[in-house]
C-alpha positions in Angstrom: -8.8 26.7 177.7 -10.8 23.7 176.6 -8.2 21.0 176.0 -10.8 18.4 175.0 -11.8 20.6 172.0 -8.1 21.0 171.0 -7.5 17.3 171.4 -10.6 16.4 169.3 -9.7 18.8 166.6 -6.1 17.6 166.5 -7.2 14.0 166.4 -9.6 14.7 163.5 -6.9 16.5 161.6 -4.4 13.7 162.2 -7.1 11.2 160.9 -7.5 13.2 157.8 -3.8 13.4 157.2 -3.3 9.7 157.8 -6.3 8.8 155.6 -5.0 11.0 152.8 -1.5 9.5 153.0 -2.9 5.9 152.9 -5.2 6.7 150.0 -2.4 8.3 148.0 -0.2 5.3 148.7 -2.9 2.9 147.5 -3.5 4.9 144.4 0.2 5.0 143.5 0.4 1.2 143.9 -2.7 0.8 141.7 -1.2 3.1 139.1 2.1 1.1 139.0 0.2 -2.2 138.7 -2.0 -0.9 135.9 1.0 0.5 134.1 2.9 -2.8 134.5 -0.1 -4.7 133.1 -0.5 -2.4 130.2 3.1 -2.7 129.3 2.9 -6.5 129.6 -0.2 -6.6 127.4 1.4 -4.4 124.7 4.4 -6.8 124.3 2.7 -9.3 122.0 1.4 -6.5 119.8 4.9 -5.0 119.6 6.4 -8.3 118.7 3.8 -9.0 116.0 4.3 -5.6 114.4 8.1 -6.2 114.4 7.7 -9.6 112.7 5.2 -8.2 110.2 7.6 -5.4 109.4 10.5 -7.8 108.9 8.3 -10.1 106.7 7.5 -7.1 104.4 11.1 -6.1 104.3 12.3 -9.6 103.5 9.8 -9.9 100.6 10.9 -6.4 99.4 14.6 -7.3 99.4 14.2 -10.7 97.9 11.5 -10.0 95.3 10.8 -6.3 94.7 14.1 -4.5 95.1 15.6 -3.8 91.7 19.2 -3.2 92.9 21.0 -4.0 96.1 24.7 -3.3 95.9 27.7 -3.2 98.2 29.1 0.2 98.9 32.4 0.8 100.8 31.8 3.5 103.5 34.6 5.9 104.4 34.3 5.5 108.2 35.1 1.7 108.3 36.3 0.8 104.8 34.0 -2.3 104.8 31.3 -3.1 102.2 27.8 -2.4 103.3 24.6 -3.2 101.3 22.7 -0.3 99.9 19.2 -0.4 98.5 18.6 2.4 96.0 14.8 2.2 96.0 14.2 2.3 99.7 10.6 2.5 100.8 8.6 3.3 103.9 9.1 -0.3 104.9 12.4 0.6 106.6 10.7 3.4 108.5 8.0 0.9 109.5 10.6 -1.5 110.8 12.4 1.2 112.7 9.1 2.3 114.3 8.3 -1.3 115.3 11.8 -1.7 116.8 11.4 1.5 118.8 7.9 0.5 120.0 9.4 -2.9 121.1 12.2 -1.2 122.9 9.7 0.8 125.0 7.8 -2.2 126.2 10.6 -4.6 127.0 13.8 -4.4 129.0 17.2 -4.6 127.4 18.0 -7.9 129.1 14.8 -9.6 127.9 14.9 -12.7 125.8 12.6 -10.9 123.5 15.2 -8.3 122.9 17.8 -11.0 122.2 15.5 -12.6 119.7 14.9 -9.2 118.0 18.6 -8.7 117.8 19.1 -12.1 116.3 16.3 -11.3 113.7 18.0 -8.1 112.8 21.4 -9.8 112.4 19.8 -12.5 110.2 18.1 -9.8 108.1 21.4 -7.9 107.6 23.0 -11.1 106.5 20.2 -11.6 104.0 20.5 -8.1 102.6 24.3 -8.5 102.3 23.8 -11.9 100.5 21.3 -10.3 98.2 23.9 -7.6 97.3 26.6 -10.2 96.7 24.5 -12.8 94.7 22.0 -10.6 93.0 18.2 -11.1 92.4 17.3 -14.7 92.9 20.8 -15.8 93.9 20.6 -15.7 97.7 21.6 -19.0 99.2 18.8 -21.0 100.7 20.8 -21.3 104.0 20.6 -17.6 104.6 16.9 -17.4 103.8 16.4 -20.4 106.2 18.5 -18.7 108.8 16.1 -15.7 108.7 13.1 -18.0 109.0 14.6 -19.7 112.0 15.3 -16.3 113.6 11.6 -15.4 113.0 10.2 -18.6 114.4 12.5 -18.9 117.4 11.5 -15.5 118.8 10.3 -16.2 122.3 6.7 -15.3 122.9 5.9 -13.3 126.0 4.1 -15.3 128.6 0.5 -14.4 129.0 0.2 -15.7 132.6 2.7 -13.6 134.4 
């Protein structure tokens, strides 16, 4: 039996296996890095679309909505605002929030800012229901503006 032929074939086969493994490992690392960069680059777009959706909703609630009233729900017996003439703006906001949730982590400062914006918007809608068209206190509107402007911007360098 020719051992040199067997050793040469085995060595070549081992080289192919090792090369394939190293190549696959490098491709996985490149894929993960590309995915991380794509997610990082989509964060500003997701933030902007959320802010635009909230701006449209705010204008709708303050200016266009004909009636916003408080309704007591059975499950918690607390008054909740209800807008009778809801539009696709609420769906746009929900889609923007869902998109933002896919590109940021739950412990991100961006998530905290989005939650603060949502809380300020809910307070605005509640005040609109209580005070009527044109009667929302300026402090509540200002609170929503602060929530919009204090939203942290994702860093572009990292």
